[in-house]
PyMOL Python script that loads the backbone (N, CA, C, O; Angstrom):
from pymol import cmd

cmd.read_pdbstr("""\
ATOM      1  N   MET A   1     -23.400   0.295   6.911  1.00  0.00           N
ATOM      2  CA  MET A   1     -22.039  -0.388   6.555  1.00  0.00           C
ATOM      3  C   MET A   1     -21.900  -1.279   7.750  1.00  0.00           C
ATOM      4  O   MET A   1     -22.201  -1.100   8.930  1.00  0.00           O
ATOM      5  N   THR A   2     -21.315  -2.372   7.067  1.00  0.00           N
ATOM      6  CA  THR A   2     -21.056  -3.425   7.870  1.00  0.00           C
ATOM      7  C   THR A   2     -19.608  -3.278   8.662  1.00  0.00           C
ATOM      8  O   THR A   2     -18.801  -2.507   8.143  1.00  0.00           O
ATOM      9  N   PHE A   3     -19.284  -3.842   9.672  1.00  0.00           N
ATOM     10  CA  PHE A   3     -18.282  -3.884  10.434  1.00  0.00           C
ATOM     11  C   PHE A   3     -16.890  -4.433   9.480  1.00  0.00           C
ATOM     12  O   PHE A   3     -15.809  -3.852   9.576  1.00  0.00           O
ATOM     13  N   GLY A   4     -17.064  -5.445   8.704  1.00  0.00           N
ATOM     14  CA  GLY A   4     -15.978  -5.568   7.894  1.00  0.00           C
ATOM     15  C   GLY A   4     -15.683  -4.745   6.798  1.00  0.00           C
ATOM     16  O   GLY A   4     -14.584  -4.848   6.252  1.00  0.00           O
ATOM     17  N   ALA A   5     -16.656  -3.812   6.341  1.00  0.00           N
ATOM     18  CA  ALA A   5     -16.614  -2.741   5.281  1.00  0.00           C
ATOM     19  C   ALA A   5     -15.799  -1.675   6.191  1.00  0.00           C
ATOM     20  O   ALA A   5     -14.734  -1.226   5.769  1.00  0.00           O
ATOM     21  N   ALA A   6     -16.223  -1.350   7.217  1.00  0.00           N
ATOM     22  CA  ALA A   6     -15.252  -0.198   8.223  1.00  0.00           C
ATOM     23  C   ALA A   6     -14.013  -0.831   8.198  1.00  0.00           C
ATOM     24  O   ALA A   6     -13.156  -0.133   7.657  1.00  0.00           O
ATOM     25  N   VAL A   7     -13.676  -1.765   8.541  1.00  0.00           N
ATOM     26  CA  VAL A   7     -12.499  -2.260   8.820  1.00  0.00           C
ATOM     27  C   VAL A   7     -11.509  -2.018   7.513  1.00  0.00           C
ATOM     28  O   VAL A   7     -10.455  -1.394   7.638  1.00  0.00           O
ATOM     29  N   TYR A   8     -11.916  -2.530   6.339  1.00  0.00           N
ATOM     30  CA  TYR A   8     -11.461  -2.539   4.846  1.00  0.00           C
ATOM     31  C   TYR A   8     -10.995  -1.029   4.843  1.00  0.00           C
ATOM     32  O   TYR A   8      -9.843  -0.598   4.828  1.00  0.00           O
ATOM     33  N   ILE A   9     -12.123  -0.379   4.858  1.00  0.00           N
ATOM     34  CA  ILE A   9     -11.804   1.097   4.847  1.00  0.00           C
ATOM     35  C   ILE A   9     -10.665   1.853   5.774  1.00  0.00           C
ATOM     36  O   ILE A   9      -9.724   2.522   5.349  1.00  0.00           O
ATOM     37  N   LEU A  10     -10.915   1.639   6.821  1.00  0.00           N
ATOM     38  CA  LEU A  10      -9.706   1.975   7.882  1.00  0.00           C
ATOM     39  C   LEU A  10      -8.430   1.256   7.456  1.00  0.00           C
ATOM     40  O   LEU A  10      -7.426   1.966   7.505  1.00  0.00           O
ATOM     41  N   GLY A  11      -8.266   0.085   7.077  1.00  0.00           N
ATOM     42  CA  GLY A  11      -7.154  -0.384   6.722  1.00  0.00           C
ATOM     43  C   GLY A  11      -6.457   0.504   5.549  1.00  0.00           C
ATOM     44  O   GLY A  11      -5.313   0.957   5.601  1.00  0.00           O
ATOM     45  N   ALA A  12      -7.316   0.647   4.557  1.00  0.00           N
ATOM     46  CA  ALA A  12      -6.876   1.531   3.235  1.00  0.00           C
ATOM     47  C   ALA A  12      -6.671   2.876   3.764  1.00  0.00           C
ATOM     48  O   ALA A  12      -5.804   3.496   3.148  1.00  0.00           O
ATOM     49  N   LEU A  13      -7.188   3.469   4.674  1.00  0.00           N
ATOM     50  CA  LEU A  13      -6.853   4.951   4.889  1.00  0.00           C
ATOM     51  C   LEU A  13      -5.627   4.755   5.856  1.00  0.00           C
ATOM     52  O   LEU A  13      -4.746   5.614   5.805  1.00  0.00           O
ATOM     53  N   THR A  14      -5.514   3.901   6.568  1.00  0.00           N
ATOM     54  CA  THR A  14      -4.183   3.973   7.469  1.00  0.00           C
ATOM     55  C   THR A  14      -2.952   3.628   6.708  1.00  0.00           C
ATOM     56  O   THR A  14      -1.940   4.193   7.120  1.00  0.00           O
ATOM     57  N   THR A  15      -2.788   2.734   5.568  1.00  0.00           N
ATOM     58  CA  THR A  15      -2.000   2.680   4.748  1.00  0.00           C
ATOM     59  C   THR A  15      -1.601   3.930   3.880  1.00  0.00           C
ATOM     60  O   THR A  15      -0.487   4.358   3.576  1.00  0.00           O
ATOM     61  N   LEU A  16      -2.750   4.337   3.607  1.00  0.00           N
ATOM     62  CA  LEU A  16      -2.730   5.758   2.599  1.00  0.00           C
ATOM     63  C   LEU A  16      -2.127   6.915   3.506  1.00  0.00           C
ATOM     64  O   LEU A  16      -1.514   7.782   2.884  1.00  0.00           O
ATOM     65  N   ILE A  17      -2.200   7.042   4.749  1.00  0.00           N
ATOM     66  CA  ILE A  17      -1.757   8.138   5.412  1.00  0.00           C
ATOM     67  C   ILE A  17      -0.515   7.806   5.855  1.00  0.00           C
ATOM     68  O   ILE A  17       0.239   8.761   6.037  1.00  0.00           O
ATOM     69  N   CYS A  18      -0.022   6.541   6.116  1.00  0.00           N
ATOM     70  CA  CYS A  18       1.419   6.184   6.388  1.00  0.00           C
ATOM     71  C   CYS A  18       2.235   6.370   5.028  1.00  0.00           C
ATOM     72  O   CYS A  18       3.435   6.639   5.069  1.00  0.00           O
ATOM     73  N   GLY A  19       1.689   6.250   4.068  1.00  0.00           N
ATOM     74  CA  GLY A  19       2.498   6.746   2.532  1.00  0.00           C
ATOM     75  C   GLY A  19       2.582   8.052   2.436  1.00  0.00           C
ATOM     76  O   GLY A  19       3.688   8.468   2.093  1.00  0.00           O
ATOM     77  N   VAL A  20       1.531   9.049   2.686  1.00  0.00           N
ATOM     78  CA  VAL A  20       1.703  10.373   2.819  1.00  0.00           C
ATOM     79  C   VAL A  20       2.751  10.911   3.828  1.00  0.00           C
ATOM     80  O   VAL A  20       3.490  11.853   3.545  1.00  0.00           O
ATOM     81  N   LEU A  21       2.781  10.207   5.127  1.00  0.00           N
ATOM     82  CA  LEU A  21       3.813  10.805   5.698  1.00  0.00           C
ATOM     83  C   LEU A  21       5.234  10.526   5.691  1.00  0.00           C
ATOM     84  O   LEU A  21       6.171  11.266   5.991  1.00  0.00           O
ATOM     85  N   LEU A  22       5.220   9.030   5.198  1.00  0.00           N
ATOM     86  CA  LEU A  22       6.721   8.923   4.712  1.00  0.00           C
ATOM     87  C   LEU A  22       6.940   9.549   3.564  1.00  0.00           C
ATOM     88  O   LEU A  22       8.140   9.650   3.307  1.00  0.00           O
ATOM     89  N   LEU A  23       6.078  10.096   2.627  1.00  0.00           N
ATOM     90  CA  LEU A  23       6.551  10.928   1.495  1.00  0.00           C
ATOM     91  C   LEU A  23       7.104  12.308   2.093  1.00  0.00           C
ATOM     92  O   LEU A  23       8.096  12.875   1.635  1.00  0.00           O
ATOM     93  N   ARG A  24       6.381  12.757   3.118  1.00  0.00           N
ATOM     94  CA  ARG A  24       6.455  14.136   3.462  1.00  0.00           C
ATOM     95  C   ARG A  24       7.904  14.138   4.101  1.00  0.00           C
ATOM     96  O   ARG A  24       8.658  15.098   3.938  1.00  0.00           O
ATOM     97  N   GLY A  25       8.309  12.866   4.937  1.00  0.00           N
ATOM     98  CA  GLY A  25       9.720  12.603   5.408  1.00  0.00           C
ATOM     99  C   GLY A  25      10.664  12.519   4.531  1.00  0.00           C
ATOM    100  O   GLY A  25      11.799  12.785   4.926  1.00  0.00           O
ATOM    101  N   PHE A  26      10.491  12.177   3.289  1.00  0.00           N
ATOM    102  CA  PHE A  26      11.229  12.054   2.041  1.00  0.00           C
ATOM    103  C   PHE A  26      11.716  13.500   1.675  1.00  0.00           C
ATOM    104  O   PHE A  26      12.856  13.964   1.686  1.00  0.00           O
ATOM    105  N   LEU A  27      10.393  14.134   1.314  1.00  0.00           N
ATOM    106  CA  LEU A  27      10.690  15.614   1.062  1.00  0.00           C
ATOM    107  C   LEU A  27      11.338  16.474   1.960  1.00  0.00           C
ATOM    108  O   LEU A  27      11.787  17.561   1.596  1.00  0.00           O
ATOM    109  N   ALA A  28      11.421  16.043   3.153  1.00  0.00           N
ATOM    110  CA  ALA A  28      12.090  16.879   4.080  1.00  0.00           C
ATOM    111  C   ALA A  28      13.472  16.723   4.014  1.00  0.00           C
ATOM    112  O   ALA A  28      14.271  17.645   3.850  1.00  0.00           O
ATOM    113  N   SER A  29      13.830  15.171   4.187  1.00  0.00           N
ATOM    114  CA  SER A  29      15.127  14.802   4.400  1.00  0.00           C
ATOM    115  C   SER A  29      16.076  14.450   3.102  1.00  0.00           C
ATOM    116  O   SER A  29      17.300  14.550   3.028  1.00  0.00           O
ATOM    117  N   ARG A  30      15.193  14.032   2.153  1.00  0.00           N
ATOM    118  CA  ARG A  30      15.611  13.400   0.554  1.00  0.00           C
ATOM    119  C   ARG A  30      16.474  12.206   1.169  1.00  0.00           C
ATOM    120  O   ARG A  30      17.638  12.162   0.772  1.00  0.00           O
ATOM    121  N   LYS A  31      16.091  11.281   2.036  1.00  0.00           N
ATOM    122  CA  LYS A  31      16.782   9.921   2.252  1.00  0.00           C
ATOM    123  C   LYS A  31      15.706   9.171   1.285  1.00  0.00           C
ATOM    124  O   LYS A  31      14.488   9.233   1.454  1.00  0.00           O
ATOM    125  N   ARG A  32      16.398   8.409   0.178  1.00  0.00           N
ATOM    126  CA  ARG A  32      15.579   7.814  -0.434  1.00  0.00           C
ATOM    127  C   ARG A  32      14.865   6.385  -0.109  1.00  0.00           C
ATOM    128  O   ARG A  32      14.035   5.843  -0.839  1.00  0.00           O
ATOM    129  N   LEU A  33      15.338   5.897   1.094  1.00  0.00           N
ATOM    130  CA  LEU A  33      14.580   4.936   1.585  1.00  0.00           C
ATOM    131  C   LEU A  33      13.298   5.373   2.195  1.00  0.00           C
ATOM    132  O   LEU A  33      12.505   4.460   2.425  1.00  0.00           O
ATOM    133  N   LEU A  34      12.976   6.427   2.464  1.00  0.00           N
ATOM    134  CA  LEU A  34      11.478   6.974   2.714  1.00  0.00           C
ATOM    135  C   LEU A  34      10.861   7.077   1.353  1.00  0.00           C
ATOM    136  O   LEU A  34       9.707   6.658   1.448  1.00  0.00           O
ATOM    137  N   LEU A  35      11.087   7.393   0.321  1.00  0.00           N
ATOM    138  CA  LEU A  35      10.719   7.412  -0.782  1.00  0.00           C
ATOM    139  C   LEU A  35      10.134   5.906  -1.379  1.00  0.00           C
ATOM    140  O   LEU A  35       9.062   5.599  -1.901  1.00  0.00           O
ATOM    141  N   TRP A  36      11.174   5.248  -1.095  1.00  0.00           N
ATOM    142  CA  TRP A  36      10.585   3.555  -1.564  1.00  0.00           C
ATOM    143  C   TRP A  36       9.504   3.051  -0.576  1.00  0.00           C
ATOM    144  O   TRP A  36       8.461   2.510  -0.945  1.00  0.00           O
ATOM    145  N   SER A  37       9.844   3.274   0.701  1.00  0.00           N
ATOM    146  CA  SER A  37       8.863   2.936   1.754  1.00  0.00           C
ATOM    147  C   SER A  37       7.384   3.570   1.288  1.00  0.00           C
ATOM    148  O   SER A  37       6.397   2.849   1.140  1.00  0.00           O
ATOM    149  N   SER A  38       7.369   4.796   1.108  1.00  0.00           N
ATOM    150  CA  SER A  38       6.055   5.585   0.714  1.00  0.00           C
ATOM    151  C   SER A  38       5.562   4.917  -0.468  1.00  0.00           C
ATOM    152  O   SER A  38       4.339   4.785  -0.514  1.00  0.00           O
ATOM    153  N   CYS A  39       6.351   4.390  -1.596  1.00  0.00           N
ATOM    154  CA  CYS A  39       5.673   3.696  -2.747  1.00  0.00           C
ATOM    155  C   CYS A  39       5.179   2.575  -1.969  1.00  0.00           C
ATOM    156  O   CYS A  39       3.957   2.424  -1.970  1.00  0.00           O
ATOM    157  N   CYS A  40       5.910   1.732  -1.283  1.00  0.00           N
ATOM    158  CA  CYS A  40       5.310   0.475  -0.901  1.00  0.00           C
ATOM    159  C   CYS A  40       4.000   0.579  -0.195  1.00  0.00           C
ATOM    160  O   CYS A  40       3.192  -0.344  -0.291  1.00  0.00           O
ATOM    161  N   PHE A  41       3.653   2.002   0.745  1.00  0.00           N
ATOM    162  CA  PHE A  41       2.738   2.072   1.485  1.00  0.00           C
ATOM    163  C   PHE A  41       1.489   2.048   0.286  1.00  0.00           C
ATOM    164  O   PHE A  41       0.488   1.335   0.221  1.00  0.00           O
ATOM    165  N   PHE A  42       2.053   3.288  -0.759  1.00  0.00           N
ATOM    166  CA  PHE A  42       0.822   3.587  -1.764  1.00  0.00           C
ATOM    167  C   PHE A  42       0.362   2.410  -2.390  1.00  0.00           C
ATOM    168  O   PHE A  42      -0.791   2.408  -2.821  1.00  0.00           O
ATOM    169  N   GLY A  43       1.084   1.390  -2.515  1.00  0.00           N
ATOM    170  CA  GLY A  43       0.930   0.007  -3.234  1.00  0.00           C
ATOM    171  C   GLY A  43       0.099  -0.649  -2.331  1.00  0.00           C
ATOM    172  O   GLY A  43      -0.918  -1.058  -2.890  1.00  0.00           O
ATOM    173  N   LEU A  44       0.158  -0.931  -1.013  1.00  0.00           N
ATOM    174  CA  LEU A  44      -0.610  -1.319  -0.316  1.00  0.00           C
ATOM    175  C   LEU A  44      -1.966  -0.775   0.016  1.00  0.00           C
ATOM    176  O   LEU A  44      -2.930  -1.507   0.240  1.00  0.00           O
ATOM    177  N   ALA A  45      -2.012   0.548   0.039  1.00  0.00           N
ATOM    178  CA  ALA A  45      -3.246   1.059   0.119  1.00  0.00           C
ATOM    179  C   ALA A  45      -4.173   0.773  -1.068  1.00  0.00           C
ATOM    180  O   ALA A  45      -5.379   0.623  -0.873  1.00  0.00           O
ATOM    181  N   ILE A  46      -3.628   0.693  -2.315  1.00  0.00           N
ATOM    182  CA  ILE A  46      -4.287   0.374  -3.384  1.00  0.00           C
ATOM    183  C   ILE A  46      -4.786  -0.920  -3.272  1.00  0.00           C
ATOM    184  O   ILE A  46      -5.882  -1.200  -3.757  1.00  0.00           O
ATOM    185  N   SER A  47      -3.923  -1.960  -2.530  1.00  0.00           N
ATOM    186  CA  SER A  47      -4.325  -3.488  -2.413  1.00  0.00           C
ATOM    187  C   SER A  47      -5.570  -3.406  -1.436  1.00  0.00           C
ATOM    188  O   SER A  47      -6.562  -4.064  -1.748  1.00  0.00           O
ATOM    189  N   ASN A  48      -5.589  -2.773  -0.468  1.00  0.00           N
ATOM    190  CA  ASN A  48      -6.420  -2.690   0.464  1.00  0.00           C
ATOM    191  C   ASN A  48      -7.844  -2.040   0.047  1.00  0.00           C
ATOM    192  O   ASN A  48      -8.923  -2.286   0.587  1.00  0.00           O
ATOM    193  N   LEU A  49      -7.626  -1.214  -0.964  1.00  0.00           N
ATOM    194  CA  LEU A  49      -8.864  -0.510  -1.416  1.00  0.00           C
ATOM    195  C   LEU A  49      -9.511  -1.597  -2.464  1.00  0.00           C
ATOM    196  O   LEU A  49     -10.726  -1.549  -2.656  1.00  0.00           O
ATOM    197  N   LEU A  50      -8.810  -2.456  -3.060  1.00  0.00           N
ATOM    198  CA  LEU A  50      -9.089  -3.682  -3.966  1.00  0.00           C
ATOM    199  C   LEU A  50      -9.740  -4.593  -3.116  1.00  0.00           C
ATOM    200  O   LEU A  50     -10.767  -5.126  -3.534  1.00  0.00           O
ATOM    201  N   VAL A  51      -9.267  -4.895  -1.860  1.00  0.00           N
ATOM    202  CA  VAL A  51     -10.023  -5.800  -0.942  1.00  0.00           C
ATOM    203  C   VAL A  51     -11.620  -5.142  -0.363  1.00  0.00           C
ATOM    204  O   VAL A  51     -12.659  -5.769  -0.155  1.00  0.00           O
ATOM    205  N   PHE A  52     -11.384  -3.877  -0.229  1.00  0.00           N
ATOM    206  CA  PHE A  52     -13.043  -3.555  -0.104  1.00  0.00           C
ATOM    207  C   PHE A  52     -14.040  -3.678  -1.360  1.00  0.00           C
ATOM    208  O   PHE A  52     -15.216  -4.040  -1.335  1.00  0.00           O
ATOM    209  N   VAL A  53     -13.315  -3.308  -2.395  1.00  0.00           N
ATOM    210  CA  VAL A  53     -14.103  -3.225  -3.720  1.00  0.00           C
ATOM    211  C   VAL A  53     -14.564  -4.791  -4.029  1.00  0.00           C
ATOM    212  O   VAL A  53     -15.709  -5.042  -4.404  1.00  0.00           O
ATOM    213  N   ASP A  54     -13.595  -5.784  -3.840  1.00  0.00           N
ATOM    214  CA  ASP A  54     -13.684  -7.281  -4.166  1.00  0.00           C
ATOM    215  C   ASP A  54     -14.633  -7.705  -3.135  1.00  0.00           C
ATOM    216  O   ASP A  54     -15.604  -8.316  -3.581  1.00  0.00           O
ATOM    217  N   LEU A  55     -14.594  -7.531  -1.838  1.00  0.00           N
ATOM    218  CA  LEU A  55     -15.349  -8.287  -0.997  1.00  0.00           C
ATOM    219  C   LEU A  55     -16.726  -7.468  -0.542  1.00  0.00           C
ATOM    220  O   LEU A  55     -17.665  -8.088  -0.044  1.00  0.00           O
ATOM    221  N   ILE A  56     -16.772  -6.156  -0.733  1.00  0.00           N
ATOM    222  CA  ILE A  56     -17.973  -5.256  -0.432  1.00  0.00           C
ATOM    223  C   ILE A  56     -18.858  -4.725  -1.412  1.00  0.00           C
ATOM    224  O   ILE A  56     -20.085  -4.785  -1.333  1.00  0.00           O
ATOM    225  N   LEU A  57     -18.059  -4.083  -2.555  1.00  0.00           N
ATOM    226  CA  LEU A  57     -18.820  -3.507  -3.563  1.00  0.00           C
ATOM    227  C   LEU A  57     -19.286  -4.312  -4.550  1.00  0.00           C
ATOM    228  O   LEU A  57     -20.440  -4.176  -4.957  1.00  0.00           O
ATOM    229  N   LEU A  58     -18.242  -5.473  -5.177  1.00  0.00           N
ATOM    230  CA  LEU A  58     -18.430  -6.180  -6.373  1.00  0.00           C
ATOM    231  C   LEU A  58     -17.971  -7.693  -5.698  1.00  0.00           C
ATOM    232  O   LEU A  58     -16.890  -8.261  -5.855  1.00  0.00           O
ATOM    233  N   PRO A  59     -18.924  -8.067  -5.049  1.00  0.00           N
ATOM    234  CA  PRO A  59     -18.446  -9.611  -4.560  1.00  0.00           C
ATOM    235  C   PRO A  59     -18.845 -10.658  -5.503  1.00  0.00           C
ATOM    236  O   PRO A  59     -18.774 -11.825  -5.119  1.00  0.00           O
ATOM    237  N   GLN A  60     -19.281 -10.380  -6.758  1.00  0.00           N
ATOM    238  CA  GLN A  60     -19.389 -11.348  -7.939  1.00  0.00           C
ATOM    239  C   GLN A  60     -18.651 -11.622  -8.732  1.00  0.00           C
ATOM    240  O   GLN A  60     -18.670 -12.556  -9.533  1.00  0.00           O
ATOM    241  N   ILE A  61     -17.436 -10.278  -8.470  1.00  0.00           N
ATOM    242  CA  ILE A  61     -16.121 -10.312  -9.308  1.00  0.00           C
ATOM    243  C   ILE A  61     -14.980 -10.780  -8.356  1.00  0.00           C
ATOM    244  O   ILE A  61     -14.823 -10.432  -7.186  1.00  0.00           O
ATOM    245  N   ASP A  62     -14.231 -11.620  -9.073  1.00  0.00           N
ATOM    246  CA  ASP A  62     -13.070 -12.159  -8.163  1.00  0.00           C
ATOM    247  C   ASP A  62     -11.827 -11.279  -8.650  1.00  0.00           C
ATOM    248  O   ASP A  62     -11.342 -11.291  -9.781  1.00  0.00           O
ATOM    249  N   LEU A  63     -11.445 -10.570  -7.638  1.00  0.00           N
ATOM    250  CA  LEU A  63     -10.307  -9.760  -7.835  1.00  0.00           C
ATOM    251  C   LEU A  63      -8.995 -10.002  -6.822  1.00  0.00           C
ATOM    252  O   LEU A  63      -8.146  -9.194  -6.445  1.00  0.00           O
ATOM    253  N   TYR A  64      -9.164 -11.492  -6.514  1.00  0.00           N
ATOM    254  CA  TYR A  64      -7.932 -11.989  -5.663  1.00  0.00           C
ATOM    255  C   TYR A  64      -6.530 -11.829  -6.263  1.00  0.00           C
ATOM    256  O   TYR A  64      -5.583 -11.487  -5.554  1.00  0.00           O
ATOM    257  N   PHE A  65      -6.408 -12.070  -7.527  1.00  0.00           N
ATOM    258  CA  PHE A  65      -5.213 -12.005  -8.244  1.00  0.00           C
ATOM    259  C   PHE A  65      -4.730 -10.506  -8.043  1.00  0.00           C
ATOM    260  O   PHE A  65      -3.672 -10.160  -7.518  1.00  0.00           O
ATOM    261  N   TRP A  66      -5.706  -9.699  -8.559  1.00  0.00           N
ATOM    262  CA  TRP A  66      -5.198  -8.390  -8.660  1.00  0.00           C
ATOM    263  C   TRP A  66      -4.655  -7.754  -7.192  1.00  0.00           C
ATOM    264  O   TRP A  66      -3.652  -7.050  -7.069  1.00  0.00           O
ATOM    265  N   ARG A  67      -5.498  -8.146  -6.190  1.00  0.00           N
ATOM    266  CA  ARG A  67      -5.042  -7.616  -4.903  1.00  0.00           C
ATOM    267  C   ARG A  67      -3.605  -8.135  -4.537  1.00  0.00           C
ATOM    268  O   ARG A  67      -2.666  -7.496  -4.063  1.00  0.00           O
ATOM    269  N   LEU A  68      -3.694  -9.657  -4.933  1.00  0.00           N
ATOM    270  CA  LEU A  68      -2.273 -10.187  -4.386  1.00  0.00           C
ATOM    271  C   LEU A  68      -1.059  -9.655  -5.384  1.00  0.00           C
ATOM    272  O   LEU A  68       0.104  -9.547  -4.998  1.00  0.00           O
ATOM    273  N   LEU A  69      -1.500  -9.344  -6.705  1.00  0.00           N
ATOM    274  CA  LEU A  69      -0.396  -8.781  -7.418  1.00  0.00           C
ATOM    275  C   LEU A  69      -0.176  -7.418  -6.654  1.00  0.00           C
ATOM    276  O   LEU A  69       0.870  -7.297  -6.016  1.00  0.00           O
ATOM    277  N   THR A  70      -1.077  -6.396  -6.674  1.00  0.00           N
ATOM    278  CA  THR A  70      -0.774  -5.253  -6.140  1.00  0.00           C
ATOM    279  C   THR A  70       0.136  -5.221  -4.836  1.00  0.00           C
ATOM    280  O   THR A  70       1.094  -4.483  -4.609  1.00  0.00           O
ATOM    281  N   ALA A  71      -0.378  -6.145  -4.096  1.00  0.00           N
ATOM    282  CA  ALA A  71       0.454  -6.118  -2.577  1.00  0.00           C
ATOM    283  C   ALA A  71       2.001  -6.666  -3.032  1.00  0.00           C
ATOM    284  O   ALA A  71       2.928  -6.111  -2.443  1.00  0.00           O
ATOM    285  N   ALA A  72       2.329  -7.631  -3.958  1.00  0.00           N
ATOM    286  CA  ALA A  72       3.278  -8.212  -4.004  1.00  0.00           C
ATOM    287  C   ALA A  72       4.357  -7.250  -4.805  1.00  0.00           C
ATOM    288  O   ALA A  72       5.577  -7.268  -4.640  1.00  0.00           O
ATOM    289  N   VAL A  73       3.675  -6.472  -5.643  1.00  0.00           N
ATOM    290  CA  VAL A  73       4.545  -5.376  -6.179  1.00  0.00           C
ATOM    291  C   VAL A  73       5.181  -4.368  -5.264  1.00  0.00           C
ATOM    292  O   VAL A  73       6.379  -4.085  -5.222  1.00  0.00           O
ATOM    293  N   ALA A  74       3.989  -3.753  -4.375  1.00  0.00           N
ATOM    294  CA  ALA A  74       4.209  -3.026  -3.324  1.00  0.00           C
ATOM    295  C   ALA A  74       5.510  -3.451  -2.420  1.00  0.00           C
ATOM    296  O   ALA A  74       6.436  -2.692  -2.134  1.00  0.00           O
ATOM    297  N   MET A  75       5.389  -4.768  -2.045  1.00  0.00           N
ATOM    298  CA  MET A  75       6.396  -5.200  -1.357  1.00  0.00           C
ATOM    299  C   MET A  75       7.621  -5.300  -1.869  1.00  0.00           C
ATOM    300  O   MET A  75       8.635  -5.111  -1.198  1.00  0.00           O
ATOM    301  N   LEU A  76       7.616  -5.644  -3.261  1.00  0.00           N
ATOM    302  CA  LEU A  76       9.116  -5.958  -3.959  1.00  0.00           C
ATOM    303  C   LEU A  76       9.762  -4.487  -3.964  1.00  0.00           C
ATOM    304  O   LEU A  76      10.969  -4.259  -3.882  1.00  0.00           O
ATOM    305  N   LEU A  77       8.832  -3.616  -4.066  1.00  0.00           N
ATOM    306  CA  LEU A  77       9.405  -1.852  -4.036  1.00  0.00           C
ATOM    307  C   LEU A  77      10.104  -1.755  -2.901  1.00  0.00           C
ATOM    308  O   LEU A  77      11.253  -1.317  -2.965  1.00  0.00           O
ATOM    309  N   LEU A  78       9.634  -2.084  -1.847  1.00  0.00           N
ATOM    310  CA  LEU A  78      10.460  -2.116  -0.529  1.00  0.00           C
ATOM    311  C   LEU A  78      11.536  -2.838  -0.575  1.00  0.00           C
ATOM    312  O   LEU A  78      12.613  -2.284  -0.355  1.00  0.00           O
ATOM    313  N   VAL A  79      11.488  -4.187  -0.862  1.00  0.00           N
ATOM    314  CA  VAL A  79      12.850  -4.981  -0.752  1.00  0.00           C
ATOM    315  C   VAL A  79      13.650  -4.292  -1.775  1.00  0.00           C
ATOM    316  O   VAL A  79      14.802  -4.119  -1.376  1.00  0.00           O
ATOM    317  N   TRP A  80      13.478  -3.935  -2.709  1.00  0.00           N
ATOM    318  CA  TRP A  80      14.229  -3.559  -3.952  1.00  0.00           C
ATOM    319  C   TRP A  80      15.108  -1.921  -3.435  1.00  0.00           C
ATOM    320  O   TRP A  80      16.280  -1.654  -3.700  1.00  0.00           O
ATOM    321  N   GLY A  81      14.022  -0.931  -2.571  1.00  0.00           N
ATOM    322  CA  GLY A  81      14.445  -0.070  -1.960  1.00  0.00           C
ATOM    323  C   GLY A  81      15.634  -0.505  -0.858  1.00  0.00           C
ATOM    324  O   GLY A  81      16.808  -0.135  -0.879  1.00  0.00           O
ATOM    325  N   LEU A  82      15.049  -1.314   0.021  1.00  0.00           N
ATOM    326  CA  LEU A  82      16.180  -2.039   1.010  1.00  0.00           C
ATOM    327  C   LEU A  82      17.576  -2.438   0.409  1.00  0.00           C
ATOM    328  O   LEU A  82      18.602  -1.976   0.909  1.00  0.00           O
ATOM    329  N   ILE A  83      17.614  -3.226  -0.579  1.00  0.00           N
ATOM    330  CA  ILE A  83      18.549  -3.599  -1.324  1.00  0.00           C
ATOM    331  C   ILE A  83      19.360  -2.470  -1.995  1.00  0.00           C
ATOM    332  O   ILE A  83      20.589  -2.447  -2.049  1.00  0.00           O
ATOM    333  N   TRP A  84      18.645  -1.668  -2.428  1.00  0.00           N
ATOM    334  CA  TRP A  84      19.392  -0.582  -3.262  1.00  0.00           C
ATOM    335  C   TRP A  84      20.072   0.680  -2.280  1.00  0.00           C
ATOM    336  O   TRP A  84      21.046   1.340  -2.642  1.00  0.00           O
ATOM    337  N   GLU A  85      19.454   0.844  -1.152  1.00  0.00           N
ATOM    338  CA  GLU A  85      19.949   1.626  -0.104  1.00  0.00           C
ATOM    339  C   GLU A  85      21.115   0.854   0.682  1.00  0.00           C
ATOM    340  O   GLU A  85      22.068   1.395   1.244  1.00  0.00           O
ATOM    341  N   GLY A  86      20.892  -0.289   0.621  1.00  0.00           N
ATOM    342  CA  GLY A  86      21.796  -1.042   1.405  1.00  0.00           C
ATOM    343  C   GLY A  86      23.451  -1.121   0.771  1.00  0.00           C
ATOM    344  O   GLY A  86      24.489  -1.240   1.421  1.00  0.00           O
ATOM    345  N   GLU A  87      23.312  -1.032  -0.409  1.00  0.00           N
ATOM    346  CA  GLU A  87      24.474  -1.040  -1.109  1.00  0.00           C
ATOM    347  C   GLU A  87      25.307   0.486  -1.138  1.00  0.00           C
ATOM    348  O   GLU A  87      26.501   0.570  -1.426  1.00  0.00           O
ATOM    349  N   ALA A  88      24.552   1.513  -0.831  1.00  0.00           N
ATOM    350  CA  ALA A  88      25.201   2.768  -1.019  1.00  0.00           C
ATOM    351  C   ALA A  88      25.860   3.158  -0.005  1.00  0.00           C
ATOM    352  O   ALA A  88      26.468   4.228  -0.037  1.00  0.00           O
TER     353      ALA A  88
END
""", "prot")
cmd.dss("prot")
cmd.show_as("cartoon", "prot")
cmd.util.cbc("prot")
cmd.orient("prot")
């Protein structure tokens, strides 16, 4: 395994663990901003996994658009949650 592959996997695992911890916090406190944040981090974990697949597993296939799309949707979820919870 190359150094780059290890970094991509660690990035995906880190964002996945953050998402799980945020979800656990939501289940304990029922603060909806934690739910939005966990959804964002799960989306970022998918995006990071797509980076690994794109650059390491399938370098002949360009997944750049899908990587950016998943990251953008994840960030939009967080922005939506911040706006939604800011009004409440």
